[in-house]
Structure formats: C-alpha cells, structure tokens
N, C-alpha and C positions, 0 to 999 in steps of 0.2 A: 555692419557688425561682423558678418561672416568673414569678409576679407581681412578685417583686423585680427580676428582669432587665428586665421591661417598664417598671417604674418608673425604673430607671437609664437605660434607653434614652430614655424620655420626657423625663427631666431633661436628658440630653445634647442631644437635638434642640431642646428648649425653650431651652437655653442658647445654642446656635448661632443660632437665630432671633432671640433677644433681642439677641445681639451685632450681628447684621446690621441688625435693626430700629432699633437705637440709634445708627446711623451718622449723624453730623451732615450737614446740607446742605452742599454744595460739597465733600464728602469721599467717598472710596471706601474701604470696609473689607472685608477678607477674614476668613475664619474663623480664620486663624492669628494674627491680631492686628496685621496691617499696615494702616496708615491713611495715605491720601494725600489732601491737601486742596489745591484750587486755586481761583483766582477772586478776587472782590472782598472777601474777609474781611480784617478789620483787626486781629484778635487770634486767638490759638489757640482754636479752637472748643471749647465745653463739651459735656458729654454724650458723651464718647468711650466706646467699648466697654470693658468692664472688663479685657479681656485685651490691651489695646493694648501692644505691645512696641516697635513702630516707628511713628514719626510723621514724615511728610514734608510740609512746607508749601512748595509750589512755585508761583511766579508769582502771589503774593498781593499785597494792599495793606498788609501789616503793616509798620509803621514802628517800633514799640516792642515790646520783649520785657520785660514788667514782672515784678515779684517773684512774682506768682501765675499767670503765664501757663502754667506747666508743672505746676501743682498738680493733685491728684486723678488722677495717672497713675503709681501706685506700681510698675507692672510695666514701664514704658517703659525700654528699654535704649538705644535709638537715636533721636536727634532731629536733624532737618535742616530748615533754612529756606534757600531759595535763590531767586535771580532775583526778589527782592522789594526794596522800597525801605527796608529796615531801616536805621535810623540810630542807634538807641539800644538798649543792653542794660543793664538795671538791675544794679547791683553784686551784688544778691542773687537774680538771676534763676534760678540753678541750685541754690539752697539747698534747694528743694523737690523736687529730682530728683537726689539724691546718688548714686543707683544707676546713673546713666548710664555706658555703656561707649563711646558714640560721639556726638560733637557735630559738626555741620556747619553753619557759618554762611558760605555761599558766594554769590558774585555778588550782593552787596547794596551799600548805600550807606554801610556802616560805615567811618569814618575813624579811630576810636579805640575802645579797649575799656577798661573799668575795670581797674586794675592787678591786682586779686585776684579777678576775676569767676569764675575756675574753681577757686578754692581748695578747694571742698567736693567736687570730683569726683576723689576719691583712687583710684577704680577705673577712671578714664577710660583707654581704650586708643587711641582714634582721635580726632584733632582736626583738622578741615579749616576753615581760615580763608582760603581762596583766593578770588581774584576780587573782592576788596573794594577799599577806598580807604585802607587802613592805611598810615600814613607812618612810624610808629615802634612799637616793641614794648617795653612796660614790662619792666624787668629782673626783676620778680617775677611776671609774668603766668603763667608755667608752674610756679611753685613748688608743690610737693606732688604734682605729677602723676608719681609715681614709676613707675606702670605704663604710661605712655604709650609706645606703640611706633610710632605714625604721626602725623606733624605736617606739614601742608601749608599753607605761607604764600605760595604762588606767586601771581603776577598781582596784586600790590598795588603800593604806591608807597614801599616801605620803603627808606630811604636809609642807615641805619646800624644796627648791632647792638651792644647792650651786651655786654661781654666775658663776663658771667655769666648771660646770658639763658637758656642751655640747661643751667645748672648742675645742676638737679634731674632731668634727663631721662636717667638712666643706663640705662634700658631701651629707649631709642629705637632703632628699626631703620631708619626711613624719614624723611628730612627734605627737603622741597622748598622752596627759596628762589628758584626760577627766576622770571623775568619781574618783577623788582623794579628798584630804582635804586641798588643797593649799589655803592660805589666801592672799598671796602676791607673786609677781614675782620680783626677783632682777632686777634692772634697765638694767643690761647688760647680762642677762642670755641667750638671743638669739643673741647676737652680732656676733658670729662666724657662724651663720646659714644662710649665704648669698644666698644659693641655695634652701632654704626651700620653699616648695610649699603648704603644708597642715599642719596647726597648729590647734590642737584640745585642747581647754581648758574648755570645757563644764562641767557642774556639779561638780564644785569645790566650794570653799567658798571665792572666790575672792571678795574683797570689793572695790577695786580701781585699776586703771591701771596707771603705770608710764608714764609720758608724752612722753618719748622716747622709750617706750617698743618695738615698732615695726619698728623703724627707719631703721634697717639694713635688713629688709625683703622685698626688692623690688620685688622679684620674687614670693611672696606669692599669691596663687590662692584662697585658702579658709581659713577663720579664724572663728572659732566657739567659741563664748564666752557665749552662752546661759546657763541658769540655774546656775547662780552665785548670788552673793549679791552685785553686783556693783551698787553704788549709784551716781557715778559721772564719767563722761567721760571727760578727758582733751581735751581742744581745739587742733585740728590738730593731734590727736593721730593716725588717720588713713591716714593722708595725704601722707605718703611715700609709700602706698600700691597701686601704680598705675596699677598693673596687677591683682588686686583682682577681683574674680568672685563671690564669696559667702561670705556674712558677716551676722552672727547671733548674735544679742545682746538681744534677747528676754529672758523673765523670769528672770529679774534682779530687782533692786530697784530704777530705774531711774525715776525721776520726770520731767526731761527735758533734753535737749541737748544744748550744746553751739552752737552759730551761726556758720554756715558753717561746721558743724561736718562731713558731708558726701560729701564734695567737693573733687575734684581731684581723683575720683574713676570712670574713664570713661569706664572701662570694667566690672563693676559690673552688674551681671544678677539676683541676688537674695539677698534681704535684709529683715531681720526680726527684728522688734523692739516691738513685741507684749508682752503681759503680763508684762508690767511695769506700775507703778502708775503714768503715765505721766499726767500732768495737763495742759500743753501748749507746743506748738512747735513754734520755731522762724520762721519768714517769709523767712529768708535765711537759709535753712537747707540742701537742696539737690543740689549738683552740676550737671553738665551734665552727664547723665546716659543713653546714647542712646541705650544700649544693655539690659537694665533692663527689665526682663519679669515677675518676681514675686516680690510682695511686701506684707508684712504681718504686719498689725497694728490693733490689737484687744486686748480686755480686758485691757483697760486703763481707766483713769479718764478724758479724753478729753471731753470738751464741744463742741468745734469746731476745725477745722483744717485750716491752711493757704490756701488761694485760689490757690496758686501756688505750693502746696506740690508735685504734680505729673507732674508739667509742663515740667520737663526735662527728663521724662521717656516715650518717644514717642513709644518705642517698648513694653510697658507693656501689658501683655496678661491676667494675673490673679491678681486681686486686692482683698485682704481680709481686709475690713474695717468694722468689725462687733464685736459684743459682747462688745461694749463700752457703758455701760448702762447710761452714762451721755451725750453722743454725741447727741445733739439736732439739731444743725444747720449745713447745708452743703452749702458752698458758691456756687452761681449759675455757676461760671466758673471752679469749682473744676476739672471737667473731660474734660476741653477744649482741652487738648493737648495729650490725650492718645487714639488715634483713633483705636488702634489695640486690645483693651481690648476684650476678649472673655467671661470671667467670672468675674462678679462683685457681691461681697457679701456685703450687707449693713444690714444684718439681726441683730436682737437683739440689736439695739441701742435705742435711745430715740427720734428718728426723728418724728417731728409732721407735718412739711410742706415740700413740694418738689417744687422747682422752675420749671416752665414750660420748661426752657431751660437746666435743669441740665444734661439730658442724650442726648441732641441734637447732640453731636459730636461723639457718640458711634455707628458708623455704623456697626461695626463687632461684637458687643456684642451678644452672644447667650443665656447667662444665667444671670438672674437678681434676686437676693434674697433681698426682702424688708420686709420679714415676721418679726413678733414680734417686731414691732415698735409702734408708736402712730400716725401714719399717718391718718389724718382726711378726706382728699380729694385728688383727683388726678386732675391736670390740664388736660383739654380736649386734648391737643396736646403733652402730655408729652412723648409719644413713637413715635413721628413723624419721628425722626432721627434714629430709630432702626429697620430697615427692616429685620435684621438677627435674631431677638429675637426668641427663641424657647421655653424658660422656664421663666415664671414670677411667683414668689411666693409672694403673698400679704396677706397671712393668718395672723390672730391674730394682726390686727391693729384696728383703730377706724373708719373705713370707714362706712358711712351711705348709700351712693349711689355712682354711677360712671357715667360719661358721656357715653351715649349709643355707641358713636363711638370711645371710648378711645383706643380700640384694633384694630381699622380698619387699621392703617398703618403697622401692623405686619402680613404680609401675611403668614409666615411659622410657626405661633404659634402652638405649640404642647401641652404645659401644662401650665395651670393657676390654682393656688390654691387661694381660696377666703374665706374659712371658718374662723370662729372665729372673725368676724367683727360685727359691730352694724347696720346691714342693716335695713333701715327704709322702710318698704314695702308699702308705699303709692304711690300716682300717679307718682311722679318723679322717682320712682325706676322701673316702669313698663318696660321701653325700655331695660334697662340693664338686667332685669330679663328674658326678651324674648331672648336676646343674649345668656345668660347662658344656657337656655333650648335648644336653637338651636345648641349650641356647647358643648353638654354634654360630648363628647369624649375629649374635650380640658380641660374643668373645671373638673379636676379629683376628686375633693372633693365635687362635687355638692350636694351629699346626706347630707353633713354636713353644707351646706350654709343655714342658717336659719334667720328668721326675729327676730329683737329685738324690733321693733315698727311696727304698733300701738299695743296697748294692746290686741286687738282682734286676732292678728296674731302672737303673740309672740311664739317663738320656732317652728313656722311652717316652714318646708323645702320649699325653694323657688320653687322647681320643682313641688310642690303639689298645688301651688296657681292657682286659676282661674282668668281670665282676669278681671271679675267684682269685684274681691276682692281688686284690687288696688285703687278702689274708684275714678276713673277718670271721668271727664265730657268732652266728646268728642264733637267737633263741626261738623256739617254737612259740606259737601264739598263746598256748595254754599248757601248763604242766600239771597234771593231776596226780593223785596219790598212786595211781597205777604205774607211774614212771619210776617209783622206788622199788628196789628189790625186796624190801620188807617195810612194814609199817610198825614203828616202835613208838609208843606214846611217851608223853612227858613223865608218866608215872615211873619210867625206868631210871629217872634221875634220882639223885640222893634225896631230893625233896620235890614236892609237887610245885610246879611253877606255872602260874596261870597267865592269861593275856594281860592282866593288870600289872604284872611284873615286867611288861615289855620294855619300859625304859631302861631296865637294868641290863648290863652286859652279862652274857652268860658264856663263859669260856668252854672250850671243848673238854677241858679237863673236868668240868663239873658233871659230865655224863659219862658213865662207863661205856656206853655204846652210842651209836649214831642217834640223833634226835629225830624222831619221825614227825609227821605233820597231821597226826590223827585229830588233834584238837584245833586244827586250822580249818579255814574254808576248803571246799573240795578241790579248788584249783588255784594256782597262782598265775595271775595275768601277766600280760606283756609288760605292764608298768614296772614289774619287778625284774625285768630282764637284766639290768645292770648287775644286780646281785647274783642272778642265776648264772650269768656268764662266768663269774668268778668261781662257781662251783664246778666248772669244767664239764658242762652239759648234764650234770646230775646234782639235784639239790640234796642228795644223800651223802655226797663225799665231803663231809665237813672238815676233813683233815686239811683242806686247802685254806681254811680260814684260821686266823689267830683268835678272833672273837666273832660271835654271832649274836645279834639282837633278836629276841623273840618277837619284837614288834614288827620286824621285817617278814619273819616266817609267817606270821599270822595276819598279815595284810593291813596292819594299822598304820604303817609308815608311808 
C-alpha cells in the first residue's frame, strides 16, 4: 500500500513538473492549466501543457488565426487574443476547438469576420469582439450559438444591424453595443432576447428610438442610452421594462419628455437624464419609484421643475440637481417626500431665493451644496429640519448677511464655506461675524471671507475686524428716569392720556414739550432697545420720531 502511494505521488509530481517544463517560450504556465503568452510570436505556440484550459495571447505579433492554430488543445475551454495586429480569422479556425466556452478577440485590427466562423461553437457562453474595427455584422454570424449568454461588440465601427442578427441568441443575458456608430435600431432587432438583462447602447449616433424597441425585454435590469443624439422619446417606450434597475438617458438632445415617460418602473434605483437641453418637464413624469436611490438632473436649460418631480422617490439618497445655469425657482414643496436624502447638490444654478420650508423635511441630509448661485438671503429657520447636516457650501453667492442663529439647529455641523459673497460688514453683520470667529474650525474658508461693504472695510477679512468697526450703537441694559434731563408728565399734554390709550398714535405735535415717563415703570428694559436706539441714546429726544406710541413708552408693547 505504501509503495503504491509513493508511486501515485511520484506520478503527480512528475506530471506537474512536466506541465511546467513544457511551457513554450514567451509563455507563462501555471499548474492549473492557465497559459499566457506575450511578445513577438506570430502564431499560437506549439507544445502547450496537456492540461491547458485557458490560453491568453496578449500584445503579440499574430496577424492570422489559421485553421490549425488551435489544434492539439483538446481541454482548452477559454481562448483570448488581444492587443495584437490580428487581421484575418480563417473560416474554419474554430473547427478544431468545438469545446470552447469563451472566445475573446479584442483590441485587434479585425474589420470583418467570416459569416459562419463560430458555427461549430454550440457550447459557447461568452463571446467578446470588442475594440476591433468591425463595420458590419453578418446576419448569420451568431447562428447556432444557443447557449451564448454574454456578447460584447463595443468599441467597433458598426453602423447598422440586420434585424435578424440576434435571432438565435435566446439565452443571451448581456449585450454591449456601446461605442459604435449606430444611427438607428431595427424595430425587431431585440425581439428574440427575452432573457436579456443588460443592454448597452451608449456612445452611438442614435437619433430616435422605435416605439416598440424594448417591448420584449421584460427581464432587462440595466439599459444604457447615454451619449447619443436622441431628440425624441416615444411615449411608453420604457413601460414594458418593469424589472429595470438602471436607466441612463443622459447626454442626448432631448428638449423634453412625453407625459408619464417614466411610469411603470417600480424597481428603478438609478435614473440619469442630465446633459440634455431640457426646457421643461411635465407635471406627470415619474411613476412610483419606491426603490430609487440616485437621480441625476444637471446641465439642462430648465428654469424650474415640477413640485412633484421627486414625490414618488421616497428612498432617494443622492440627488444631483446642479449646473443648470437657468434654474432660478425651486417650488417650496419640491423635497416634501424624499426624507432619506443624504446628499443634495444644488450648486451652480441660478437660484436667487430659497423658501423657508424648502429643506424642512430633509431630516437625514448630511451634505448640502448651494454654492455658485445667486442667493441673496437665507430665511432664519431654513435649516430647522436638518439636524443631521454636516457640510453646507454657501460660497460664491450674493449673500450680504445671515441671521445670527441660522446654523443653530445644526448641532453636528463640521464644515461651512462662506467666501465669495457680498458681505456687508455694518452693524447687522456683527452677530454672524462673531459666530464665524467663534467657529473658525467649522468655517473652513474663513480667511477668504471678506467685506464688500462699507467702502472703508472693503476686502477686509472678517476675522480681522474689531467690534467697534461694525459701527453699532448699543443700548445700556436699563434706562431709568434719571437718564432724562427733566421729567415732564403726561399732564403737560393738551389732554390727559393714560396707558389705556396706548394703541393710539400720539404725534410730537400733540405735546408742547417733551413727553416724560413719570407715568411709566421706573425703567425701560433692554427689550425696548430697538426703540431706544432710534432716540439716539436718549429717550427724551422725541424730535427724532415722526410718531410715538404710548404703549411702547409704558412697557405694554
């Protein structure tokens, strides 16, 4: 028994060594049977290991694949030749390798293939013909490939497709036609691809879509139509795609969409319609999309968007609504129904005003980009519903000041950018300037936050300003009767006016002399400061007022 085991072990080791020792020059072989050859070889090397199941020829000088190139490789299941000057494939090149499951002829100089070159590969599952110079595909090229589930024809020069070219590919799951020169698609070209899950049509020259182009693709998960020249989307063209997860229609020539274009897509998670010259969107555009997490709408000509554009996207997490240089108006309820948004980008639009309730339902938003707009002011409570905010970008707007408590509801704020605005560094700006200085670690661009007004402070960094430079007139905490040079009671007026008459306006002309405060409480508190300031540091200089209400003097207001 021991000698038998030693014999078997010896045979195994000898077999392994034999496999490695018989690896051709310019090739690397491993014990599992994978062989990779590179360099100046002009044909498939001979003398391959007996167990070769994978052969990769990369960056070689092979120009022709002849009828015997793949002979003597009975266990080879995967064959690849790439980045080589391959120009010709013999019509019978694969007759000697009918067991192949995968063939890759990629990044070569091939501009045509024999019509039935793959006819013997009835077990083929994967075929990559990408990165070549193919201009057309014979209608029978894929005949008999009933087990094929992956076909890559991308990055060629294909200008048209025969209506029946995919007729035999009933098992196909993945089809890449991207980066070609297709101008139109035959109406029935995808009719047989009922199990297709991934369809790539990006970066072609498509100008239109047939109304029934995708009607037979009920199992499609991803459809990529970006970077074409599509100017019109037929109504209901996507309605049959009930299982679709990803749809890209960006970078086309669309000026609008038909009503209900994106209805009946309940499983959609990602939609891109950016980089289209869109001028308007219909109120009824999006159907129920409870799984949608990403939406991209930027670089358009939109002036506004429908209030309910995102109303059916309750799971939305990332919304990119930026770089629309004509987008000026955002409806107050635009974000009413997207409570799960984490990142919201509104940068580089033409937004001038923001409604106080615009962000009130975004409890989970962490990042908000509002930079490079024309926002002139922020409502005091605009961030009251955003306790999770960490990053706010407000740079390069037209802001002159901010309410001092505008950031108070945001407890976890980490980064605010405020440079590039028109800060008016007079008294109304003092409180927010104090906040900026106290939160220098949060205002990451504080060194660049500078005054635009008044003229005496122009270009001064905010953090360099002294308190007195804001030109504020502060009130003392309490102003008593003693602060007046004389105390003249209301009895000096033409008639006795009591507190009950407070709601009435009393003009200065009604009293021959200044009105004293003998009938009022002993002091006027700081709450009355706004009134007192207008008296120019003295509540007795009533000549600065056109009218004065007794109710303010006597502390009832």
